[in-house]
C-alpha positions, -999 to 999 in steps of 0.1 A, spaced: 346 -404 315 380 -398 299 390 -366 282 418 -351 262 428 -314 263 428 -296 231 456 -272 222 449 -234 222 423 -228 195 417 -198 173 381 -191 161 371 -181 126 345 -186 99 348 -213 72 350 -199 37 354 -232 18 370 -267 20 388 -279 -11 412 -306 -23 401 -326 7 431 -314 28 427 -276 27 403 -251 41 401 -213 39 391 -196 71 384 -159 79 399 -153 113 384 -129 139 410 -103 131 400 -104 94 430 -124 82 423 -151 56 441 -184 66 446 -216 46 446 -245 71 453 -282 69 424 -306 72 434 -342 81 398 -356 77 396 -373 43 359 -380 44 332 -359 28 324 -343 62 288 -343 52 270 -317 73 302 -304 89 318 -283 62 292 -257 53 306 -223 43 298 -198 69 302 -222 98 321 -212 129 353 -232 132 384 -234 154 420 -239 143 451 -250 162 485 -234 154 518 -253 150 553 -238 150 569 -266 130 588 -248 102 585 -279 80 548 -276 78 534 -259 47 503 -247 67 508 -236 102 471 -240 112 450 -272 114 412 -275 115 400 -289 148 363 -281 155 332 -269 137 299 -256 150 269 -271 133 233 -262 140 232 -290 166 265 -289 185 303 -286 184 319 -314 163 355 -326 164 369 -333 130 405 -341 138 409 -378 128 441 -382 149 425 -375 182 401 -405 185 429 -431 184 448 -413 212 416 -408 233 404 -443 229 438 -457 238 439 -435 269 403 -445 279 412 -482 275 443 -479 296 423 -460 323 396 -487 324 370 -465 308 358 -489 282 344 -519 300 344 -542 270 381 -537 266 391 -537 302 415 -562 319 445 -562 295 480 -557 307 494 -536 278 485 -518 247 505 -512 215 495 -486 189 498 -488 151 505 -525 149 512 -543 116 490 -574 121 497 -589 86 516 -579 55 503 -546 43 478 -542 71 482 -521 102 455 -516 129 452 -488 154 460 -508 185 464 -543 199 458 -552 236 477 -580 253 473 -601 284 495 -631 292 476 -663 287 448 -647 267 442 -640 230 453 -606 219 426 -581 211 429 -562 178 411 -527 177 405 -504 147 391 -469 155 370 -450 131 362 -413 135 325 -405 128 311 -370 123 279 -378 105 247 -377 126 213 -375 110 181 -372 131 200 -385 161 215 -414 143 253 -416 139 263 -432 106 296 -443 91 311 -438 66 304 -404 51 321 -414 18 329 -446 1 359 -462 19 380 -489 4 404 -486 33 376 -491 57 366 -523 40 402 -535 41 402 -530 79 370 -549 84 383 -579 64 416 -578 84 396 -578 117 376 -608 104 409 -627 97 422 -619 132 390 -633 147 393 -664 125 428 -670 140 413 -671 175 420 -635 185 396 -608 195 387 -582 169 369 -549 176 358 -521 153 354 -489 175 333 -461 161 342 -428 178 313 -403 173 331 -370 178 299 -352 188 273 -356 215 240 -356 197 236 -392 186 213 -417 203 224 -448 183 247 -459 155 242 -476 122 262 -481 90 255 -455 63 241 -479 37 229 -451 15 265 -437 12 285 -470 10 263 -501 8 294 -523 4 307 -512 38 274 -518 55 272 -552 40 307 -560 51 301 -547 86 271 -570 91 291 -600 77 321 -595 100 298 -589 130 282 -623 122 317 -638 122 324 -625 157 340 -591 151 328 -569 180 313 -534 174 317 -505 199 302 -471 192 308 -443 216 297 -407 217 320 -378 227 312 -344 242 332 -317 225 340 -283 240 365 -256 230 390 -270 254 384 -308 257 370 -338 239 354 -362 264 346 -399 256 312 -399 272 289 -429 266 284 -460 245 256 -461 219 234 -490 209 243 -504 174 217 -511 148 227 -534 120 
């Protein structure tokens, strides 16, 4: 298992989320804080007013909001909502040999432009072998033990699936990696009821050879741990 340490976190209670990128939180000392939320999804089931949440603090004077939303406590478990963390943790896990399907590469580059107008989260390289293109998606939606993506209609997600299919058609490996940033899922499936076009495209690219990895994470107030792979139901 590979983990990443979280910064010092400050607990509070969620008042509301609005404009996608903002949340109001009542801190333990009674102060009302407006914090940044970098998760652009609907956060279905993870943004209920009254939920216990944790924020990180940043000293950068250029930031409009000094706090960022990191964790939320649902009825089931702690959930990580920071969409920047999965890319870093997955890359770290791959380099440490913690993802068997992606082991054996010599180097890894992050944020790679693979074609005009399209950038993927990482590309793995090994001399004499096809490169491996990887796109990581953060998943926070779990219903009755089933992780589902996306939690809102995603044109950007469709674009990435199609790019991966083109990379595969060129003879390279292509992998979509769903990072379920919570521990209570037993399997993964596309959220057809939320975005049927995405589910259809995921099945199509899988049939064309795009590989699907879905992994669960254990979340604590100090660490997020990439814990175990999940079966994928298409």
